[in-house]
N, C-alpha and C positions, 0 to 999 in steps of 0.2 A: 600444691601451695595455689591457691586461687581465690579469686573474689567473684562472688555470685551476686546476681540481681533479679529480685522477684517481687511480685505484687499480689497483694491479697485483698480482694473488694474494691479495688482502685485500677484506674488505667495504667500501665506501666508508663513511667515518664520517659520522655525522648531523649535519652543519653546515649551518647557514643560509648558503649561499654569498654572497646579496646582502649580508647583515650583516655577514658576515666580511669581505667586500671592502671594504666602505664603512670598517669598523674598521682594517683595514691601511692604507688610503690615509690615514686620520686620524692613525696613530700615525707613519706615515713623514713626514706634514706638519710633526708636531712637532720633526723634525729637519731640516726644511727641505728634504725630499725628496720627488719626485713617483714613482709607481709605475709601472714599464714594464710590461715582459712578465715577469710572475712566475708559474712552472707549480708547482704542489704535486703531488707523486706520493706517494701512500700506499702503502706497500709491507711486506712481512712482513722478519721478522729474516735469513731466508736471502737475500734480495734485497740488503739493506742492506750485509749484510758482504761480499757480491759487489761492490757499488759501492765500499764502502770500501777493499777491495783493489786493485780495478782503477785508480781514479783517484787515491786518497791514499796507496796502499801501506800501510794501516792494517789489521791482521789482529784487528778487534774489532767489536762490536756498537755502535751509538749511536742517540740518539733522532732526530737531525737532520743531514743533510749540506747544506751550502749553498754552491751554484757561483755565483760573483759574475761578472756580466757587465756591472757598473755602468758607466755613462757619465754624466760629470759630476753633477748632481744628480738623475738620473733612476735609480730602482732597478729592477735587472733582474736575475732570476737563477733557477734551477731549485732548488727547494727540496725534497729527497727525506725525507720523513719517515715513520714507522713504527709498529708494534706494541709498541715497546720502551716507548711511552708508558704501554701498560698496565701493565707490569711496575713502571715508575717510579713510576705512580701508586699502588699496592699498597705498594711500598718506602717511598715518603714520606708515605703515609697521605693522599693527596690525592685530590679527585674525578678520574675518568677525564676528563671532559670539561675541568676547569680544566688538567690537565697537558698535554692535547691542543692547547688553545688558548696554552698557555705555549711549547710546541713550534713552533707555528705562527708566532708572533710572534717567536720565537728568531732564526729565520732572517732575517726581515725588519730586526731590530735588527743583525746582523751586516752587511747590504746598507746600512744606514745608518750603518756605520763602527765599530760597537761591537765589541770583542773580548772572549774569556772565557779566554785562556791565559795572559797575563801576569800579574805581581803585581798584586793587588789588582782584576783586571778582572773576574773572576768576580762578586765582590760587585757592582761597578757594573751587570754584565749582569743580574744578579738583580734589582736595584732597578728598572731599565728594564723588566723583565719584568712584575714586580708592578705598576707605574705604567700599563703596557700593559693589563693584565688589569683593573685598576680601571676604565680608560676605557671597556673593554667591558661591564663589569658596570653602568656608569653610562650605558651607551648614548652615549658619548662626553660 
């Protein structure tokens, strides 16, 4: 059981892997989940567009794509995250680091069963993200 962090075509973001992993596990635990194999791949816009096209048939950029391989109460998935984070941070006037951690936890929240496409779901997801970020800032 582990969480891995890799970069392809971009510089690895400065994240404290050990602390981030502990935080992710703590957040998953609040949903009654254990973290299995989760792989983060940080990529550029070109790569995310390619992945979005190939696997989801979507022709647009996004900040995170979650591939869900969950089994029972164990969270597994490959979460592909990217530099749209920087653009969004500027767009929403947020700190880059906050936006990065929001994206990191967003995929985990999907793996914990939260959605953001249906009516009212976006607001629920945002509340969950904010709660998770507060946990991180308070170091759990």
